[in-house]
C-alpha angles and dihedrals in degrees: 000000000000090000091050092051092047092052091047090052091050093052093042093052090051095044090052090074093064136324093195100054098037126090130227119207137161141102151237126235127182125184115183138169137189109206120212134195111255121183088181090075095081130107095201132035088241092059119095096218119218117339112193114235122245090262095061093166115061130172138184113197131182128187117183124187124182132176125198127194118169109302094351129085127176131180149166134202120208118197136186130188101184130204086344139339120265116285111280096026123117111282087226086081094054114121089000117153129164148062106327103179139010136171147176119209135190119190136175133154095290107017132058117177126179128184122189122022120357142164123231141168130197115206113315091344095259090125102027139004126153111186148144130239113168093189089061096037092242126143114154098165117158119235111212135054133326123188124188118188124184106182091170133020089249099045129066129174125189128187126186134187127174152083124283124247116252109182103298094339133061132243123271090231122079118224124215123179147162130193129188125193121189122185100209092175091060097039095049095033093234093175114213092009113091108196125174128180128197140181130188140187126189128173137182119210116196130164109253094201114203094339102098093173094076126066122252092205124048119181135192125203125198142177133186144183126200122185143168133183125175106321096340129089139167147161144205130200128175129180133188121198124202122243114284138169122259124243135180122205096327100327126100107233096204142318092260111119127221132185124215141214138197129192128180127178128177133183129183148169127205135181135146107305096001134078132168125180130171130182130192121193134178122187123185118181090333107152109123119188133179088228115042091215092056092074113122097020110148095222098066091239121161095010112157098190135046122232109161123181108269098220133112112284105230127213105203138082098244099035087060097057097085108039135155129243117195115257108207098145131111110225122184106171124122096255095051135014123183138138106208139288142289129191151119143241128202128189127193124189126183132175116195115236116258092240092058125087095251091040089068087067094046090245116192123184126196127183129185134187127183133172127182129177144157124274115259100252137174115204125200132208093261088055093250115130147194119221136192120228089241110338126151105305126161117291111245103175141357125181130182117178140164132196130192120191123191133181101200097181140331093293108035133056132164142198126202119191133184124185131180116189137182110191130178109241091227091060095048103034102025130249134088113346123232097020108076101059131245139294112222117195142164125202131194122192128185118188130180131183126196118195117205137182124294094025096300120144140168124210123189125180126184120193140182133185125195124197136145093203133065111007098349123224129006135192123196144175143179129200118188126179122191112200089189138326090293108043129051137162129195143182125198138176135183109193119197092201094158096054135074112286094017090235124199113213096199127177134185125185151118147202139228125200125195118175107305095348128089128185122191129181132185140177123192151072127313116215111228120242142068119343111196133194119183092345095308117109142198128189118246121190120225112272145155132218150087123305133189134190125193122181126178125177126190 
C-alpha cells in the first residue's frame, strides 16, 4: 500500500505541471503457459516423462506506465506472477503481485537525477550493470538515487546509491558507486585519434552480524581505455575486488577471504566489406553479489556485475543445444576446485565486392572462434591457492563456426552454417567441471527464404547434429510462412533420433501484429537445458504445453 501511494504521489506531482502538454508512454507484456503431462518426454521406459506441476497455468505480466513533462519523467511498473512464475524462473517470484519498480527523473543538459528504481552500467559491466531481461527472469534494478553530471562535453560523472531488487524485495546489501568518463580525444583535440578514459568504484556494504572475521564493506576498483584511429580500434578494462568470504547458495563456505580480478582486452579492424574483432578475458574469483549469501544461485538474482559468455549467439534449434555459460566463480569444495576462467573470442566478417563473381550474389561470410577454459590453479589444504595468469587449465568450451549468406536474386536468399563444438559435460549438463569428459559435436544448417508478392514469404531450415557423446545424433527443421507483414505461422521439430527414446521436440505456432500490438501463440515441447540470451543463461526443465505472448506498446 505504501508503494502504491508513493507511486501515485510521484505521478500526481508530475501531472500537476500540465496534463495537456505532457506525454504518456509505456507498454504491457504478458507471457503465459499451460503445462501438460507428457509421457513421451522420457528417454527410458522406466522414466515417467513430464508430469505437470500443480500450478499448470503460469503467467508473467508486466505493465509499465511513464509520463514525461518537460525535464521531468516519472514511471511505475506493475508485475504479476500468478499463480506462479513461468517454469524455470526463480521461485521468489511465485504468487507475486504488485508494483515492482517506480522512479522520478529530472534531466537537463548537464544534470540527470533519478530517484526510485534505475538501471546503470559502468564500462563493459564488469564492475556494475543493473538491467532487465524478462525472457531470462532477470531484473537487478537499484532502488535509491542516481546522479549524472556532465560539466563539460568531454567529462561525465555518475554516482549511484541504493539496494538491488530481488523479486519484490531488495537486497540486504547497500550498493555505492561512482564512475568517471573522460574523452581525452575531444578535450585535447587529438584529431583522428579517439581516446576515452574511464574509472569506476563500486562497493557493497552489508551487516556482518556477529561474525567479525568477514568484512562488512567490499569494494571493487576499475579502470579502462578505449581508442580508435583510422580503421583500428581497441579497449582495455581491468578490475580489482577486495577480499570477501565465499558462499554457496545461501551458506557461508568458510571465513577465509579471497580477492578477485577481471581483465578484458579487445582489438579490432573495420573497413568496407571487412571486419575483424578479437576479445580476451580473464576472470578470477569474480562473482559480485549484493548479498554475500546469494553467490551461486542459479537464477542470476542479486548480481552486481555482468560477465556474459563471450561466444557467438546462435539462432537455430540444434546450434543452441551445447552452449557456454561464463564460469567466473572461485570454488574450493572437495568435489570441485577452480578459480575462474580465461579465454578468447574472434569474429571475422567479409562481404565480397559487387564486381566479383560471388559479389553478384551478395555473398557474405562470417567466421567465429571461441575458446574458454579454467585457470591453472594449485589448491592447498588450508584452501589457499596459487594461480597462473593463463596456464594449462581444463578446457570448458571450444567453438568454431562459419556462416555463408547469399542473395541469389530478388526473391531467393540462403544461409549455410557449420558449427563444431567441444563442451565440458559439467558446463552443459551440470555438475563438477573438468572431470566428466567432453561432448564433441558438429552441426550443419541450410536455410532458404523465398519472397513472394504482397509481403508473403516462405522460410525453410534443415539442420543436423552429430555427436557420439551425450544423446547422440539430432535432426531438425523449421518451416515458417508469412502471409503478410502482420501474420505468420510456423512448425518446428528437433528429433533426437540417435538417443534413447528417440524424442521429437515439436512446436507449432504463429504470431499476429497489428499496429503496436503483437500476439504470439505456441504449442509443443521444450527441450531441457540452458536457455541463453546475450551470453547469460538460465536452466529450463523439459516440459510440454501451450504458451502465449502478448505485447502492446503505446
